[in-house]
C-alpha positions, 0 to 999 in steps of 0.5 A: 570234397572239402570237407571229406578232405579236412576230416581226414582225408576219406576220399580215395585219391582226393589229392589234388593232382589226381582230381584235377588230371580227372577232372581234366580228363573228363572235360577233354572227353565230354568237349570231344563228346560234344564235337562230334555230336555238332558232326552229326548233327552239321553232317549226318553221315555214319561215320559221325554218328560211330565217334558219336555213340 
């Protein structure tokens, strides 16, 4: 990614703030999904399965 940036910023939306916000959002989503997965494994409830999927 750094090489693309240095080569003329060919990656759209590649400013550091946008990349950081995107990474943060994806990390939060993955954390939420892992929480739902754990809840389903522990409880086995249909509600937990629905949230997970």
